[in-house]
C-alpha positions as protocol buffer text, in pm:
chain_id: "A"
residue {
  index: 1
  type: GLY
  ca { x: 1674 y: -350 z: -266 }
}
residue {
  index: 2
  type: GLU
  ca { x: 1413 y: -623 z: -323 }
}
residue {
  index: 3
  type: ASP
  ca { x: 1227 y: -596 z: -663 }
}
residue {
  index: 4
  type: VAL
  ca { x: 867 y: -554 z: -586 }
}
residue {
  index: 5
  type: ALA
  ca { x: 672 y: -466 z: -893 }
}
residue {
  index: 6
  type: ALA
  ca { x: 678 y: -297 z: -1225 }
}
residue {
  index: 7
  type: LEU
  ca { x: 593 y: 78 z: -1213 }
}
residue {
  index: 8
  type: ALA
  ca { x: 356 y: 16 z: -1500 }
}
residue {
  index: 9
  type: ASP
  ca { x: 157 y: -242 z: -1278 }
}
residue {
  index: 10
  type: VAL
  ca { x: 46 y: 33 z: -1058 }
}
residue {
  index: 11
  type: PRO
  ca { x: -207 y: 267 z: -1212 }
}
residue {
  index: 12
  type: VAL
  ca { x: -160 y: 632 z: -1144 }
}
residue {
  index: 13
  type: GLY
  ca { x: -418 y: 718 z: -875 }
}
residue {
  index: 14
  type: GLY
  ca { x: -460 y: 353 z: -810 }
}
residue {
  index: 15
  type: SER
  ca { x: -296 y: 66 z: -596 }
}
residue {
  index: 16
  type: ILE
  ca { x: -209 y: -292 z: -601 }
}
residue {
  index: 17
  type: ASP
  ca { x: -150 y: -577 z: -357 }
}
residue {
  index: 18
  type: ALA
  ca { x: 206 y: -688 z: -327 }
}
residue {
  index: 19
  type: THR
  ca { x: 452 y: -876 z: -102 }
}
residue {
  index: 20
  type: ILE
  ca { x: 760 y: -699 z: 51 }
}
residue {
  index: 21
  type: ASN
  ca { x: 1017 y: -891 z: 253 }
}
residue {
  index: 22
  type: GLY
  ca { x: 760 y: -1188 z: 267 }
}
residue {
  index: 23
  type: GLN
  ca { x: 492 y: -964 z: 425 }
}
residue {
  index: 24
  type: PRO
  ca { x: 161 y: -852 z: 267 }
}
residue {
  index: 25
  type: ALA
  ca { x: 196 y: -498 z: 141 }
}
residue {
  index: 26
  type: LEU
  ca { x: 6 y: -237 z: -63 }
}
residue {
  index: 27
  type: ILE
  ca { x: 154 y: -3 z: -322 }
}
residue {
  index: 28
  type: ALA
  ca { x: 15 y: 310 z: -461 }
}
residue {
  index: 29
  type: GLN
  ca { x: 112 y: 561 z: -723 }
}
residue {
  index: 30
  type: PRO
  ca { x: -77 y: 880 z: -607 }
}
residue {
  index: 31
  type: THR
  ca { x: 70 y: 1089 z: -892 }
}
residue {
  index: 32
  type: ALA
  ca { x: 290 y: 968 z: -1188 }
}
residue {
  index: 33
  type: GLY
  ca { x: 632 y: 849 z: -1082 }
}
residue {
  index: 34
  type: GLN
  ca { x: 539 y: 895 z: -707 }
}
residue {
  index: 35
  type: VAL
  ca { x: 527 y: 549 z: -531 }
}
residue {
  index: 36
  type: VAL
  ca { x: 436 y: 478 z: -176 }
}
residue {
  index: 37
  type: ALA
  ca { x: 398 y: 134 z: -1 }
}
residue {
  index: 38
  type: PHE
  ca { x: 230 y: 26 z: 328 }
}
residue {
  index: 39
  type: SER
  ca { x: 190 y: -266 z: 540 }
}
residue {
  index: 40
  type: ALA
  ca { x: -133 y: -450 z: 446 }
}
residue {
  index: 41
  type: ILE
  ca { x: -186 y: -551 z: 795 }
}
residue {
  index: 42
  type: CYS
  ca { x: -481 y: -365 z: 947 }
}
residue {
  index: 43
  type: THR
  ca { x: -412 y: -164 z: 1258 }
}
residue {
  index: 44
  type: HIS
  ca { x: -746 y: -267 z: 1405 }
}
residue {
  index: 45
  type: GLN
  ca { x: -728 y: -649 z: 1437 }
}
residue {
  index: 46
  type: GLN
  ca { x: -451 y: -745 z: 1187 }
}
residue {
  index: 47
  type: CYS
  ca { x: -668 y: -852 z: 910 }
}
residue {
  index: 48
  type: VAL
  ca { x: -496 y: -827 z: 550 }
}
residue {
  index: 49
  type: VAL
  ca { x: -610 y: -510 z: 376 }
}
residue {
  index: 50
  type: ALA
  ca { x: -677 y: -515 z: 8 }
}
residue {
  index: 51
  type: ALA
  ca { x: -583 y: -245 z: -254 }
}
residue {
  index: 52
  type: ALA
  ca { x: -915 y: -84 z: -396 }
}
residue {
  index: 53
  type: GLY
  ca { x: -810 y: 200 z: -626 }
}
residue {
  index: 54
  type: SER
  ca { x: -741 y: 523 z: -445 }
}
residue {
  index: 55
  type: GLU
  ca { x: -801 y: 347 z: -106 }
}
residue {
  index: 56
  type: PHE
  ca { x: -730 y: 37 z: 83 }
}
residue {
  index: 57
  type: ASP
  ca { x: -1022 y: -160 z: 223 }
}
residue {
  index: 58
  type: CYS
  ca { x: -1015 y: -409 z: 521 }
}
residue {
  index: 59
  type: PRO
  ca { x: -1259 y: -691 z: 448 }
}
residue {
  index: 60
  type: CYS
  ca { x: -1301 y: -779 z: 821 }
}
residue {
  index: 61
  type: HIS
  ca { x: -1468 y: -480 z: 976 }
}
residue {
  index: 62
  type: GLY
  ca { x: -1479 y: -217 z: 704 }
}
residue {
  index: 63
  type: SER
  ca { x: -1188 y: 19 z: 795 }
}
residue {
  index: 64
  type: ARG
  ca { x: -1075 y: 224 z: 490 }
}
residue {
  index: 65
  type: PHE
  ca { x: -738 y: 395 z: 433 }
}
residue {
  index: 66
  type: ASP
  ca { x: -613 y: 650 z: 202 }
}
residue {
  index: 67
  type: ALA
  ca { x: -378 y: 490 z: -57 }
}
residue {
  index: 68
  type: ALA
  ca { x: -166 y: 788 z: -88 }
}
residue {
  index: 69
  type: THR
  ca { x: -90 y: 844 z: 282 }
}
residue {
  index: 70
  type: GLY
  ca { x: -216 y: 515 z: 463 }
}
residue {
  index: 71
  type: ASP
  ca { x: -441 y: 742 z: 693 }
}
residue {
  index: 72
  type: VAL
  ca { x: -761 y: 613 z: 815 }
}
residue {
  index: 73
  type: LEU
  ca { x: -1066 y: 725 z: 618 }
}
residue {
  index: 74
  type: ASN
  ca { x: -1323 y: 518 z: 805 }
}
residue {
  index: 75
  type: GLY
  ca { x: -1275 y: 302 z: 1127 }
}
residue {
  index: 76
  type: PRO
  ca { x: -1298 y: 105 z: 1345 }
}
residue {
  index: 77
  type: ALA
  ca { x: -914 y: 126 z: 1283 }
}
residue {
  index: 78
  type: LEU
  ca { x: -780 y: 446 z: 1466 }
}
residue {
  index: 79
  type: GLU
  ca { x: -410 y: 424 z: 1353 }
}
residue {
  index: 80
  type: PRO
  ca { x: -266 y: 452 z: 989 }
}
residue {
  index: 81
  type: LEU
  ca { x: -115 y: 174 z: 807 }
}
residue {
  index: 82
  type: SER
  ca { x: 271 y: 139 z: 863 }
}
residue {
  index: 83
  type: PRO
  ca { x: 474 y: 294 z: 574 }
}
residue {
  index: 84
  type: ILE
  ca { x: 741 y: 76 z: 397 }
}
residue {
  index: 85
  type: ALA
  ca { x: 1028 y: 256 z: 220 }
}
residue {
  index: 86
  type: VAL
  ca { x: 1029 y: 205 z: -142 }
}
residue {
  index: 87
  type: SER
  ca { x: 1173 y: 375 z: -449 }
}
residue {
  index: 88
  type: VAL
  ca { x: 1158 y: 373 z: -840 }
}
residue {
  index: 89
  type: SER
  ca { x: 1448 y: 227 z: -1007 }
}
residue {
  index: 90
  type: GLY
  ca { x: 1415 y: 263 z: -1388 }
}
residue {
  index: 91
  type: ASP
  ca { x: 1081 y: 94 z: -1466 }
}
residue {
  index: 92
  type: ARG
  ca { x: 1077 y: -97 z: -1135 }
}
residue {
  index: 93
  type: ILE
  ca { x: 958 y: -43 z: -781 }
}
residue {
  index: 94
  type: VAL
  ca { x: 1217 y: -158 z: -522 }
}
residue {
  index: 95
  type: ALA
  ca { x: 1200 y: -195 z: -142 }
}
residue {
  index: 96
  type: ALA
  ca { x: 1469 y: 2 z: 48 }
}
residue {
  index: 97
  type: SER
  ca { x: 1736 y: -250 z: 190 }
}
């Protein structure tokens, strides 16, 4: 799969902005060695959502998402962010091919 980031770049309990398959994405490491990724396209009006520690924040209308699950914490978005399959390979995060 596509090399996305170094595992060390993503703080445990935190998140980073990334690009996967040419699309804006968000990567979080909820617990050590567990990595999840989501589309950074807001489910409300398709703005690009930004990594903000343990959550993802949309700058357009204030929607907030849980970085571990992609679930909506605060609207106006009603749908969770779309998950992207990633895995850890050695010290790298890779997208599923």
